[in-house]
C-alpha angles and dihedrals in degrees: 000000000000091000091052091049091049091050092050092048091048091050092049090047091051091049091048092051091045093050095061139028117264121239090254092051091050092048091050093047095047096044095046090045087053091052090050090047094050091048097042092046087060089051098042095048087073099052103071096046111026098083090054095040091052090065088068092058126087094245096033096106092080105089092191091055091048091051090047091052089053091049098039090090089059093046095060090041088056092054095050109031094089095046090047091047093050090045090054089054090052107032103027134276099252096051092053093045092055092050090051093050091051090054090047091054092046092052091050090055091050091050091047091056094049125099099188136061089243091055092049088048090058091049091050090052090055091046090053091051086076089079101174104138091102093048092050095048091044090052089050091049090049091051099050136058119242094250090060101033097098089053089053092045088048087056088057092044089048091049090051090048093049092046088050091051091047091049091053090050099043104030095079091044094047091045090055095052107029103018129221094299090054090051091053091050088051090054089054090053091050090052090054089050089052090054089055090051095051094046101043109019110031110084121229114262122238114262117276128213112277098213112147111242117186115239089230091067090055092048093049097048104115095208092052090045091058091052092046092053089047097053090048091055094043095054094039088058093047094049094044091049093054091054087068109020100076093055090041091057089051095048103035104030093032087227117151117228095254090059099049089101088070087069101034101046100059091039096051098040094043092050090047093055091049090047091057091053093047095049094045091052093044091051093046093051096039090242101126094127093060089044090050095048091044090055091053088049089053090051089054091047092051093053092048089048093052090049095052102033105028092126093055111087094200093050089047090060093047094050092045088058091048091049094050093045088054093043094050094049093048094042091054099042105040100064089048090053091049092051091050096048099041121085111264094244093047102048091113092051093046092047088045090058090044093051091044089060090046091053092046088053091054092047095046092043094054094046097041092045092055094043095046092049090050096050107022108020137247098296092060090064091062093042089057092047091049092051093050091046090054091051089050092050091053092049095045093049089078095052119127115262105235119216124245117285093247092054091048091053093048091050091051092048091049 
């Protein structure tokens, strides 16, 4: 009788633990989301103002160079995400994250001391060399159970969304009072703050299996390939859009730079709140594939809307909301899917490949956005983004429909 009672109590305890995140999981999620937020805030503060600031520099008349400077961060990230991810599998996540944050701060100092677009480009390359996105997301995956991983990844996605919203609000104000060099110094300070968080607040993850998995098996996995293509398209579209959106808001909405936050803040925060509701319902009902495909469809709709109604200030606001709703859903769900599909001992490598494609998307988006505007005009940017979104939707349509989290956990326990 006692053994039966003990079994029942153990089962109830297991179900209780499984139904909610533990204190350690919450601490890991919040602290790692904070690190992402501090680092991404430093990155995002540049986006709304750099294209306009570049016009004040001696070599700022070259739109292709300006776009390349915006995307240079992503280019060096693309070269180093896989090595950093593999290194985190071998030498430990925290050690690699600290090294990456030091490089990020150093690049910010170089950019702050530069007076040309080319000098800022060099600083951005050094910043991007701190390619730690894979290590951070792998540490988060190590620290959380599968049934709670999307919640943890949503914390990171939410932190990125909030940091993006804050950057849109404060970038014009900071630019007015401390200038571009002051903003770069601020990003270096934020990187140092992130180092303090990872060393003294983020808990150590439980040990993971050390089974050697060849990188080729990660690269050839068709489900991971679909997600890698997707994150490339998503970030290419975002970077290309922000080559043209700031000046469009000035010209079409007659909104000066220091007031752009009045558009961005409600759009980003509103879309984030709706994203949370959509993902929670999709997870609960086991309908993440329709949610995922629907978000890609919204991305396509937003690009078509920008193309057709770019000169209408009201439509511009509507399609900005649609874009950020799509972006937030995809940004929160894709890393979680990668961590679930990848082998346990190769999460860092898989997320390294994923973040390499993300960085390549940023680099290509910045450069292509500037080049296309220079030679073909603003509308061509959105035509390209719409075409790539359609290709992604076709590719993603064949993705495997993952079971609900609870079922996955039961299968693993069995």
